[in-house]
Backbone bond lengths (Angstrom), bond angles and torsions (degrees), N, CA, C in turn:
res aa  C-N    CA-C-N  psi(-1)  N-CA   C-N-CA  omega(-1)  CA-C   N-CA-C  phi
1 M - - - 1.473 - - 1.529 108.65 -
2 S 1.306 117.77 131.73 1.453 120.90 -176.39 1.524 110.58 -88.98
3 F 1.306 114.18 153.03 1.458 119.53 177.89 1.522 108.45 -73.39
4 P 1.326 118.80 132.08 1.464 120.37 -170.50 1.518 114.94 -77.59
5 Y 1.329 117.23 -7.42 1.459 118.56 -176.87 1.522 109.01 -113.56
6 D 1.342 116.92 120.21 1.458 119.46 176.93 1.518 110.17 -62.55
7 E 1.309 115.95 -41.38 1.459 120.72 178.29 1.519 109.37 -140.02
8 L 1.301 116.76 121.52 1.458 120.36 175.29 1.524 109.74 -69.92
9 P 1.327 118.63 148.46 1.457 120.35 175.96 1.523 110.74 -69.96
10 V 1.310 115.65 160.14 1.463 120.92 178.48 1.532 108.98 -80.25
11 G 1.330 116.22 151.27 1.462 120.74 175.76 1.518 111.95 85.09
12 L 1.327 115.47 -147.54 1.455 121.08 -174.12 1.524 112.35 -65.15
13 G 1.331 118.02 -23.29 1.464 120.68 -179.41 1.516 112.91 -62.39
14 A 1.337 118.11 -29.14 1.470 120.69 -177.65 1.525 111.89 -65.08
15 P 1.345 119.63 -57.03 1.472 117.85 178.52 1.523 113.03 -63.65
16 R 1.335 117.90 -32.37 1.473 119.84 179.07 1.523 110.91 -64.81
17 N 1.325 116.61 -45.72 1.462 119.70 179.72 1.523 111.63 -66.01
18 F 1.330 116.25 -36.80 1.461 120.75 177.60 1.526 110.23 -62.64
19 V 1.326 116.73 -45.58 1.467 121.27 179.71 1.528 110.41 -65.29
20 D 1.334 117.44 -41.37 1.471 120.59 177.51 1.518 110.97 -57.83
21 W 1.328 116.06 -42.59 1.465 120.36 178.80 1.529 110.76 -62.80
22 C 1.325 116.52 -44.87 1.471 120.51 -178.47 1.526 112.20 -65.85
23 L 1.327 116.55 -38.22 1.467 120.63 -174.75 1.527 112.82 -89.17
24 G 1.321 116.88 -5.38 1.454 119.55 178.32 1.516 113.32 63.22
25 G 1.340 116.83 33.06 1.463 120.43 177.72 1.513 114.85 94.84
26 R 1.328 118.49 -9.80 1.468 119.60 177.03 1.518 109.62 -67.69
27 P 1.330 118.62 143.44 1.469 119.93 178.56 1.520 111.57 -68.09
28 A 1.323 116.59 137.72 1.463 121.03 -179.45 1.522 112.02 -63.94
29 T 1.333 116.48 -24.91 1.468 120.11 -178.20 1.520 112.06 -64.77
30 A 1.326 117.18 -19.88 1.463 120.51 -176.52 1.519 113.03 -101.05
31 V 1.337 117.67 9.46 1.460 120.66 -171.38 1.529 110.62 -126.77
32 D 1.326 115.74 135.77 1.458 122.53 168.98 1.520 108.34 -113.75
33 V 1.316 115.91 145.72 1.465 121.40 -179.80 1.528 108.30 -104.26
34 P 1.334 118.69 118.93 1.465 120.18 179.42 1.523 110.82 -78.05
35 V 1.327 116.67 123.27 1.458 122.29 179.95 1.528 108.44 -113.30
36 R 1.304 116.29 121.01 1.460 120.50 -177.64 1.535 111.70 -65.70
37 E 1.323 115.25 140.59 1.465 120.50 179.39 1.518 112.74 -60.58
38 R 1.319 117.11 -32.92 1.460 120.38 -174.87 1.524 112.43 -59.75
39 L 1.342 117.36 -17.04 1.460 120.24 179.88 1.517 112.60 -75.51
40 F 1.343 117.55 -29.51 1.466 118.63 -174.20 1.530 114.27 -130.05
41 R 1.347 117.96 -1.14 1.462 120.92 178.45 1.519 109.23 -129.85
42 R 1.323 116.19 149.02 1.456 119.84 176.72 1.523 110.22 -115.87
43 A 1.316 115.43 163.51 1.456 120.38 -172.85 1.525 113.03 -70.89
44 G 1.322 118.36 -35.81 1.460 120.91 -176.82 1.511 111.36 -157.83
45 P 1.348 117.85 167.42 1.466 121.47 -174.24 1.523 114.54 -64.42
46 H 1.327 118.44 -19.62 1.464 120.80 -177.60 1.523 112.68 -97.46
47 W 1.329 115.72 3.91 1.454 119.85 177.45 1.519 109.79 -88.48
48 P 1.329 118.06 159.75 1.475 120.36 178.59 1.525 111.48 -57.11
49 E 1.330 115.06 159.97 1.464 119.69 179.24 1.519 110.70 -58.29
50 P 1.342 117.29 148.97 1.469 119.82 176.57 1.535 110.17 -58.08
51 P 1.329 117.34 147.12 1.466 120.38 -174.88 1.526 114.91 -53.15
52 L 1.349 117.52 -47.55 1.469 118.20 -179.29 1.519 111.43 -65.46
53 R 1.333 117.22 -32.04 1.471 119.96 178.92 1.526 110.62 -65.00
54 T 1.317 117.80 -34.54 1.465 119.37 -179.74 1.524 111.10 -63.99
55 L 1.327 116.78 -29.48 1.463 119.71 179.21 1.524 111.54 -67.92
56 L 1.336 116.97 -28.56 1.459 120.34 -178.83 1.521 112.49 -70.91
57 S 1.322 116.90 -12.37 1.467 120.37 -179.99 1.519 112.12 -82.03
58 A 1.324 117.35 -1.66 1.463 121.15 -175.24 1.524 112.97 -79.21
59 G 1.331 118.79 -5.05 1.457 120.68 -171.54 1.509 108.90 99.08
60 K 1.334 117.17 146.18 1.462 120.70 -167.09 1.530 114.19 -52.74
61 G 1.334 117.56 -55.80 1.464 119.24 -175.88 1.518 112.87 -62.23
62 S 1.336 116.69 -46.94 1.460 120.93 -179.94 1.518 111.11 -66.44
63 A 1.339 116.68 -39.68 1.467 120.48 -179.79 1.518 110.68 -61.80
64 D 1.326 116.52 -43.53 1.466 120.12 -179.13 1.522 111.02 -58.93
65 L 1.326 116.97 -45.97 1.468 120.54 -178.92 1.518 111.19 -63.06
66 R 1.321 117.27 -43.32 1.467 120.71 -175.98 1.526 111.26 -67.51
67 V 1.340 116.55 -43.07 1.468 119.43 179.25 1.523 110.11 -64.70
68 R 1.325 117.49 -43.58 1.469 120.66 179.33 1.521 111.15 -62.37
69 M 1.332 116.76 -43.53 1.465 120.05 -179.24 1.527 110.60 -62.60
70 V 1.320 116.98 -43.50 1.464 121.37 178.25 1.525 110.37 -60.67
71 L 1.332 117.65 -43.24 1.466 120.36 -176.66 1.531 111.80 -70.16
72 F 1.332 118.18 -35.06 1.471 119.23 176.22 1.536 110.62 -67.71
73 L 1.325 117.48 -40.47 1.458 120.03 176.77 1.528 110.67 -65.39
74 L 1.330 116.21 -40.82 1.465 120.73 177.90 1.523 110.22 -59.73
75 F 1.326 116.24 -42.32 1.468 120.07 179.85 1.530 110.36 -59.18
76 A 1.335 116.24 -49.55 1.472 119.55 -177.00 1.523 111.23 -63.37
77 Q 1.335 116.58 -41.84 1.461 119.62 -176.58 1.528 112.75 -77.61
78 S 1.312 116.96 -5.92 1.460 120.73 174.72 1.522 111.09 -80.79
79 F 1.332 116.06 -7.06 1.457 121.39 -179.92 1.526 108.54 -129.25
80 A 1.304 116.12 157.70 1.467 121.57 -170.64 1.518 112.80 -56.25
81 V 1.326 117.18 -31.23 1.457 120.12 -173.85 1.531 112.24 -65.37
82 G 1.324 117.62 -24.23 1.461 119.50 -175.41 1.513 115.14 -110.43
83 V 1.324 117.93 10.40 1.462 119.68 -173.82 1.524 113.23 -63.57
84 N 1.307 117.32 -27.71 1.462 120.38 -178.64 1.525 112.80 -100.06
85 G 1.320 116.18 12.89 1.456 120.20 180.00 1.516 111.09 116.51
86 V 1.324 114.88 165.58 1.462 121.00 -175.53 1.518 109.67 -116.65
87 P 1.343 118.32 118.19 1.455 120.90 177.80 1.526 110.97 -91.36
88 T 1.303 117.61 125.02 1.464 120.39 173.91 1.521 109.02 -164.23
89 T 1.326 116.77 157.45 1.459 121.68 -176.04 1.521 110.50 -91.55
90 T 1.328 115.93 167.69 1.465 120.66 177.90 1.520 110.30 -62.52
91 A 1.337 116.69 -36.86 1.471 119.83 178.37 1.528 110.72 -64.26
92 N 1.331 116.38 -41.20 1.460 118.77 178.08 1.528 111.66 -66.94
93 W 1.343 116.75 -37.51 1.467 119.50 175.37 1.529 110.02 -59.80
94 A 1.321 117.15 -40.93 1.466 120.18 -179.81 1.523 110.84 -58.98
95 K 1.328 116.58 -40.31 1.464 120.34 -179.47 1.523 111.15 -71.94
96 L 1.337 117.06 -40.11 1.460 119.83 177.81 1.523 111.47 -65.17
97 L 1.327 116.80 -34.72 1.460 121.46 -175.77 1.519 113.14 -91.29
98 G 1.324 116.72 0.66 1.459 119.97 175.21 1.513 114.84 77.56
99 L 1.336 117.97 29.49 1.463 121.16 -179.98 1.527 110.63 -98.28
100 P 1.341 117.55 145.57 1.475 120.29 -178.60 1.520 111.68 -71.60
101 L 1.336 115.34 147.79 1.461 120.62 -179.25 1.522 112.41 -124.53
102 G 1.325 116.56 19.08 1.462 119.59 175.51 1.520 111.00 -66.01
103 R 1.322 115.88 168.11 1.466 120.47 -175.53 1.529 112.08 -57.12
104 D 1.325 117.45 -35.49 1.464 121.26 -177.00 1.528 112.57 -83.10
105 H 1.326 118.08 -11.54 1.466 120.50 -173.80 1.524 113.56 -119.52
106 R 1.327 117.56 -13.94 1.464 120.55 -172.26 1.529 112.33 -57.77
107 A 1.334 117.56 -48.83 1.467 120.84 -177.55 1.522 110.80 -62.72
108 S 1.335 116.72 -40.85 1.469 120.55 179.38 1.522 110.98 -64.95
109 S 1.328 117.51 -42.08 1.462 121.23 179.88 1.526 110.89 -64.38
110 F 1.345 116.43 -43.69 1.463 119.83 178.69 1.527 110.76 -62.35
111 R 1.325 116.36 -39.36 1.463 120.07 -179.85 1.531 110.32 -64.81
112 R 1.310 117.40 -41.72 1.476 120.81 179.51 1.528 110.97 -63.98
113 I 1.322 116.95 -39.66 1.468 120.44 178.80 1.523 110.27 -65.07
114 N 1.334 116.64 -43.94 1.459 119.72 -179.29 1.525 111.43 -65.20
115 V 1.335 117.06 -37.24 1.467 120.72 176.81 1.529 110.13 -63.75
116 A 1.343 116.07 -43.71 1.468 120.13 178.95 1.524 110.98 -64.24
117 R 1.326 116.39 -40.83 1.456 120.56 -178.80 1.529 110.78 -65.03
118 V 1.315 116.79 -44.11 1.471 120.65 179.17 1.526 110.19 -63.27
119 A 1.337 116.59 -41.31 1.467 120.02 179.54 1.531 111.12 -62.99
120 L 1.328 116.98 -41.59 1.467 120.43 179.83 1.528 111.32 -67.91
121 I 1.321 117.12 -34.63 1.477 119.87 175.42 1.523 109.77 -66.23
122 R 1.319 116.26 -44.16 1.467 120.57 -178.82 1.528 111.19 -63.43
123 Q 1.329 116.58 -36.50 1.458 121.17 -179.97 1.528 112.53 -84.58
124 Q 1.329 116.27 5.14 1.470 123.22 178.51 1.533 112.41 60.86
125 W 1.326 114.93 37.52 1.461 120.94 172.41 1.515 111.23 -88.54
126 I 1.334 116.29 -36.43 1.460 119.87 -177.18 1.519 109.84 -132.30
127 Q 1.318 114.52 160.93 1.458 121.56 179.97 1.523 108.56 -135.82
128 P 1.332 117.56 116.67 1.468 119.45 177.82 1.521 110.44 -77.67
129 A 1.318 115.67 154.50 1.460 121.10 178.74 1.522 108.82 -141.31
130 R 1.315 116.20 178.09 1.462 120.23 179.76 1.519 110.93 -64.06
131 G 1.325 113.98 154.06 1.458 119.55 177.86 1.519 113.57 77.91
132 G 1.346 117.18 15.00 1.456 120.17 178.47 1.511 114.44 77.59
133 L 1.335 117.36 11.47 1.462 120.32 179.66 1.524 110.81 -74.59
134 I 1.324 115.80 145.30 1.461 121.99 173.29 1.522 107.37 -126.38
135 T 1.329 116.89 132.11 1.454 121.85 -179.82 1.526 109.74 -116.26
136 L 1.322 116.31 129.95 1.461 121.19 173.78 1.518 108.70 -78.38
137 L 1.343 116.43 133.59 1.456 121.44 179.39 1.521 110.68 -101.03
138 D 1.312 116.07 148.08 1.453 121.48 174.44 1.526 107.69 -76.00
139 P 1.346 119.13 119.23 1.466 120.06 -176.14 1.521 113.78 -62.49
140 A 1.330 117.94 -19.05 1.465 120.58 -179.77 1.521 112.26 -83.42
141 T 1.340 116.83 -29.06 1.465 120.00 -174.18 1.523 113.47 -120.01
142 R 1.339 117.59 -17.93 1.465 124.05 -174.34 1.529 112.16 63.71
143 H 1.327 116.08 17.70 1.464 121.51 171.82 1.526 108.00 -99.52
144 P 1.336 119.21 163.38 1.467 120.30 178.46 1.528 111.67 -52.31
145 Y 1.307 115.16 134.13 1.471 120.85 -178.54 1.523 109.90 -68.02
146 R 1.308 115.57 136.99 1.462 120.29 173.56 1.521 108.04 -139.72
147 P 1.318 117.04 151.17 1.468 119.72 -179.42 1.516 110.92 -73.43
148 E 1.307 115.18 159.91 1.458 120.11 176.96 1.519 109.35 -90.29
149 T 1.314 116.58 129.93 1.460 121.20 177.92 1.526 109.73 -88.28
150 E 1.325 116.79 170.36 1.468 120.43 176.76 1.525 110.21 -61.96
151 H 1.330 116.87 -36.88 1.463 120.25 177.28 1.527 110.78 -63.73
152 D 1.340 116.35 -42.15 1.470 120.63 176.81 1.522 110.44 -60.12
153 N 1.330 115.84 -43.98 1.454 121.00 -177.27 1.530 111.16 -63.26
154 L 1.327 116.56 -44.20 1.460 120.52 179.29 1.529 111.00 -65.10
155 S 1.319 116.39 -43.78 1.465 120.13 179.90 1.521 110.99 -62.68
156 R 1.335 116.86 -40.50 1.470 120.35 -179.93 1.521 110.96 -65.62
157 R 1.327 116.25 -40.58 1.466 119.41 178.77 1.520 110.84 -62.18
158 L 1.328 117.22 -39.86 1.465 120.40 178.17 1.528 111.17 -66.51
159 R 1.335 116.53 -43.19 1.467 119.89 178.47 1.519 110.82 -64.36
160 R 1.337 115.37 -38.07 1.467 119.02 -179.77 1.523 110.75 -64.67
161 G 1.341 116.60 -42.43 1.459 119.90 178.49 1.512 111.83 -61.95
162 E 1.333 116.45 -43.18 1.459 120.57 178.82 1.522 111.10 -65.10
163 F 1.330 116.23 -39.22 1.461 120.63 -179.30 1.526 110.75 -65.69
164 L 1.335 116.68 -43.91 1.458 120.03 -177.35 1.524 112.10 -68.05
165 L 1.305 117.47 -25.79 1.463 119.71 176.05 1.527 111.28 -67.65
166 A 1.332 115.28 -29.11 1.460 119.60 -176.57 1.527 113.75 -102.78
167 H 1.323 117.10 -16.28 1.460 120.74 -176.30 1.525 109.86 -136.00
168 S 1.321 115.59 173.40 1.462 120.38 177.87 1.516 110.25 -83.53
169 S 1.341 115.82 162.84 1.465 119.77 177.22 1.519 110.78 -63.95
170 R 1.347 116.91 -29.54 1.467 119.80 177.59 1.529 110.52 -64.00
171 S 1.332 116.37 -39.87 1.465 119.35 178.17 1.520 111.22 -65.00
172 A 1.334 116.53 -32.65 1.463 120.46 -178.88 1.517 112.07 -63.24
173 R 1.336 116.03 -24.02 1.459 119.49 -177.14 1.520 112.88 -69.75
174 T 1.315 117.13 -12.23 1.458 118.57 -179.16 1.518 112.33 -77.73
175 H 1.333 117.87 -10.22 1.457 121.20 -177.12 1.526 109.79 -131.35
176 P 1.335 118.08 118.92 1.469 119.97 179.54 1.516 113.46 -55.27
177 E 1.352 116.99 -33.53 1.456 118.64 -177.79 1.525 111.91 -68.27
178 H 1.342 117.26 -12.10 1.459 120.43 179.12 1.533 112.52 -99.37
179 W 1.328 118.33 -31.28 1.473 118.66 -177.06 1.531 113.58 -103.55
180 E 1.303 118.20 -18.69 1.464 119.19 -179.47 1.524 111.26 -66.18
181 L 1.331 115.12 143.42 1.453 120.83 172.40 1.527 108.94 -98.08
182 K 1.316 116.16 -171.43 1.457 120.53 -178.00 1.528 110.72 -60.39
183 P 1.327 118.51 140.42 1.469 120.61 179.39 1.528 111.68 -57.27
184 V 1.311 115.41 152.51 1.462 121.61 177.45 1.520 108.91 -79.36
185 A 1.314 116.92 132.15 1.469 122.08 178.06 1.522 109.17 -90.85
186 V 1.319 116.48 111.30 1.465 122.50 -178.25 1.522 108.80 -106.52
187 P 1.340 118.80 128.29 1.468 119.59 -178.86 1.522 112.33 -62.13
188 A 1.333 116.11 134.71 1.467 120.74 -179.92 1.521 111.68 -62.04
189 E 1.328 116.67 -20.90 1.476 120.33 178.94 1.524 111.73 -63.59
190 L 1.313 117.25 -22.18 1.460 119.76 177.39 1.525 110.42 -60.91
191 W 1.324 116.39 -33.65 1.464 121.81 175.66 1.535 110.46 -84.99
192 A 1.337 116.07 -48.69 1.468 120.67 -172.30 1.528 112.31 -62.29
193 N 1.315 117.14 -35.64 1.466 120.53 -176.23 1.522 113.50 -97.83
194 G 1.341 116.35 14.37 1.458 119.91 168.92 1.512 116.00 86.59
195 W 1.335 118.76 9.13 1.463 119.27 -177.71 1.525 111.62 -71.07
196 V 1.325 117.87 -36.78 1.460 119.78 177.54 1.525 110.35 -63.89
197 T 1.324 116.21 -32.72 1.462 121.13 177.92 1.518 111.70 -75.01
198 A 1.332 117.44 -33.99 1.467 121.38 -172.06 1.523 113.85 -88.23
199 L 1.330 118.13 -32.14 1.456 121.17 -175.13 1.525 111.49 -81.98
200 S 1.326 115.48 153.63 1.459 120.46 175.29 1.529 109.67 -73.51
201 G 1.315 115.73 164.17 1.456 119.87 178.04 1.513 112.50 -59.96
202 R 1.332 117.69 -42.22 1.470 119.95 -178.49 1.527 111.35 -66.57
203 A 1.346 117.73 -36.15 1.464 120.42 178.62 1.535 110.49 -68.09
204 L 1.324 117.40 -37.40 1.459 120.57 178.74 1.532 111.01 -65.36
205 V 1.342 116.83 -41.66 1.462 120.01 178.33 1.525 110.20 -66.21
206 A 1.334 117.46 -42.35 1.468 120.76 178.95 1.529 110.95 -63.16
207 Y 1.315 117.25 -36.27 1.469 121.00 178.33 1.530 110.59 -62.62
208 L 1.336 117.15 -40.79 1.463 120.78 176.28 1.523 111.04 -62.62
209 V 1.330 116.33 -40.23 1.469 120.99 179.01 1.531 110.28 -62.97
210 L 1.328 116.98 -44.21 1.466 120.78 -179.88 1.524 110.79 -64.15
211 L 1.319 117.25 -41.56 1.467 119.82 176.87 1.528 110.86 -62.52
212 N 1.321 116.11 -34.87 1.458 120.86 -178.64 1.524 112.72 -69.34
213 H 1.338 116.47 -23.97 1.470 121.35 -178.60 1.527 112.20 -106.07
214 R 1.306 116.59 9.59 1.461 119.50 -176.34 1.522 111.92 -69.62
215 R 1.336 115.72 134.67 1.462 121.05 179.34 1.525 110.07 -99.08
216 D 1.317 115.51 176.13 1.461 120.46 -178.34 1.525 112.39 -61.99
217 N 1.344 117.41 -27.46 1.464 120.51 179.66 1.526 112.71 -82.89
218 G 1.338 116.67 3.77 1.459 120.38 177.81 1.510 114.49 86.56
219 I 1.336 117.66 -2.75 1.458 121.97 -177.93 1.528 109.73 -100.27
220 S 1.320 115.75 133.91 1.463 121.38 175.77 1.522 109.11 -103.51
221 T 1.311 116.76 131.40 1.460 121.28 170.80 1.520 107.07 -118.71
222 V 1.318 115.62 121.27 1.464 120.81 -174.15 1.517 108.77 -109.55
223 P 1.332 119.01 115.57 1.465 121.13 -177.90 1.521 111.79 -68.56
224 K 1.320 115.90 163.62 1.460 119.91 -178.66 1.522 112.99 -66.99
225 I 1.341 116.61 -16.25 1.461 117.90 177.89 1.526 111.46 -69.46
226 R 1.345 117.09 2.60 1.463 119.05 174.68 1.528 110.36 -57.77
227 T 1.363 117.05 -28.19 1.458 120.62 177.97 1.520 109.91 -57.89
228 H 1.337 116.33 -38.22 1.460 120.69 -179.99 1.525 111.36 -86.97
229 Q 1.339 116.62 -42.46 1.464 120.02 -176.47 1.522 112.46 -66.98
230 Y 1.325 115.66 -44.17 1.462 120.16 -171.95 1.527 113.49 -115.18
231 G 1.327 117.50 -4.88 1.454 120.92 -179.93 1.512 113.66 71.41
232 L 1.339 117.44 22.00 1.467 121.42 -178.17 1.524 109.39 -104.02
233 N 1.321 116.28 108.03 1.460 119.09 178.91 1.525 110.43 -74.87
234 A 1.330 116.31 174.73 1.472 121.09 -173.28 1.521 112.02 -59.84
235 D 1.336 118.13 -42.69 1.472 120.94 -177.75 1.527 111.05 -67.07
236 L 1.326 116.16 -44.83 1.466 120.37 -179.80 1.525 110.67 -63.78
237 W 1.331 116.30 -41.81 1.454 120.97 179.38 1.525 111.06 -63.93
238 A 1.331 116.42 -47.39 1.469 120.56 -178.48 1.527 110.86 -61.23
239 S 1.329 116.89 -41.84 1.463 121.10 179.75 1.527 111.05 -64.00
240 A 1.340 116.34 -42.61 1.462 120.76 -179.48 1.519 111.33 -65.88
241 V 1.337 117.20 -43.80 1.463 120.95 -179.32 1.525 110.66 -65.12
242 R 1.336 117.63 -39.77 1.478 120.36 177.45 1.530 110.48 -59.11
243 E 1.327 116.44 -41.60 1.468 119.68 178.99 1.527 110.84 -64.34
244 L 1.331 117.52 -43.54 1.462 120.87 178.86 1.528 111.11 -64.18
245 E 1.335 116.69 -36.52 1.472 120.02 176.43 1.516 110.44 -67.48
246 R 1.313 116.46 -43.67 1.466 120.60 -179.00 1.522 111.18 -62.27
247 R 1.327 116.49 -33.92 1.460 122.18 178.01 1.528 112.54 -83.76
248 L 1.338 116.68 0.17 1.474 123.79 177.58 1.525 112.78 65.68
249 L 1.347 116.98 23.76 1.457 120.43 176.09 1.528 111.34 -84.90
250 V 1.323 115.89 -22.67 1.468 121.41 -175.05 1.523 109.68 -139.26
251 R 1.334 116.02 142.44 1.470 122.45 169.31 1.516 107.96 -116.04
252 T 1.319 117.01 140.53 1.464 120.10 176.71 1.524 109.56 -102.41
253 H 1.341 115.35 147.16 1.463 122.21 -179.43 1.521 109.27 -132.87
254 N 1.332 115.36 138.98 1.458 120.68 173.98 1.521 107.94 -82.28
255 L 1.335 116.94 116.17 1.455 121.78 -176.85 1.528 112.35 -96.34
256 G 1.333 116.78 10.84 1.452 120.14 177.82 1.518 112.31 97.06
257 Q 1.317 115.33 -177.64 1.452 122.13 -175.70 1.529 111.26 -93.07
258 S 1.314 114.98 144.43 1.456 122.46 169.31 1.512 106.16 -127.91
259 G 1.346 115.65 92.23 1.456 120.12 -170.09 1.512 109.11 71.15
260 V 1.328 116.72 -121.66 1.469 120.33 178.61 1.522 111.33 -99.86
261 V 1.325 116.47 4.36 1.465 120.79 -175.96 1.530 110.22 -103.51
262 T 1.331 116.33 132.20 1.459 121.57 174.61 1.523 109.01 -84.75
263 R 1.326 115.71 122.17 1.453 120.47 -178.90 1.533 109.67 -84.48
264 I 1.331 115.99 129.40 1.460 122.12 -178.67 1.526 109.48 -111.31
265 G 1.329 115.46 132.48 1.456 120.61 174.53 1.517 109.78 -109.44
266 Y 1.308 116.94 146.27 1.460 122.37 -178.29 1.524 108.70 -118.68
267 E 1.317 115.82 118.80 1.468 121.31 178.97 1.523 109.15 -98.39
268 I 1.316 116.17 117.91 1.461 121.13 178.38 1.523 108.58 -84.33
269 R 1.313 116.42 123.15 1.466 121.21 -179.06 1.521 110.42 -83.84
270 D 1.311 116.25 107.10 1.469 120.52 -178.07 1.514 112.69 -67.94
271 D 1.330 116.94 -24.84 1.466 119.82 -177.42 1.524 112.69 -75.77
272 R 1.341 116.80 -25.42 1.460 119.39 -171.59 1.527 113.70 -67.89
273 P 1.364 120.15 -44.94 1.473 118.49 179.60 1.527 113.51 -61.71
274 Q 1.345 116.96 -16.44 1.463 120.47 179.32 1.528 111.62 -73.60
275 K 1.330 116.55 -11.82 1.465 121.00 -179.11 1.511 110.17 -105.89
276 P 1.339 117.99 149.80 1.464 120.72 -178.97 1.514 112.12 -60.71
277 A 1.331 115.19 139.47 1.457 120.01 178.05 1.519 112.22 -87.41
278 L 1.327 117.08 -22.75 1.463 120.44 -172.07 1.514 113.79 -101.90
279 S 1.347 116.41 5.79 1.459 118.13 -177.70 1.518 110.80 -83.83
């Protein structure tokens, strides 16, 4: 299936048009994107870093591009239109990723995209195909990434229960289908309104972590074992949360003392992704 836009508009119009194409005209306000835990969490402290965390080691500018590119591909492949890969040009990638395309910057932006693309191919994140298609791969299986359905989730929970009856929880960590919990539901507006384009890679990963720990009261409490679970040390976490606060996506609350430790709660503002990030 070909991409319907020869050239995406500059600015907020690029991610909006991309999302419209993926959703087939459905409003983004009515859609959540399921993101598998295996992308940003690991089974135990002795396992390799979570896949998205490894991208943050590339250096700030390169990391931001790689995380954004992965998330845009993930979005498309979460819907039928992108299951066989995502067709788009380098110029369109520049607009989706928030890179300048003026006469003095175009060559530099194209070079940065090509460097990011080569790095993702080398790390087995993406697979190019004929016709300019790019396919996001599942880091656990190296097969094309696909979202988890409710049927998949129920089947995995049943298999996990059967496995744990016969094996230890430590053994379960060797298979994502046994230790993963339900995918995180991320609002499609995060893409449509330019937040994936505007936020840094570390802030995007931290946002997924907060959604993963969200309680029924809307408050997320993230334990210190996040260093092991998500590979986010104290400095990286603090920097990411400050950015989310500055962008008004998250509010922090002092939940009182637990021994000598001050407990912090994170309130995710559902109204904020509904507003443009680039305005």
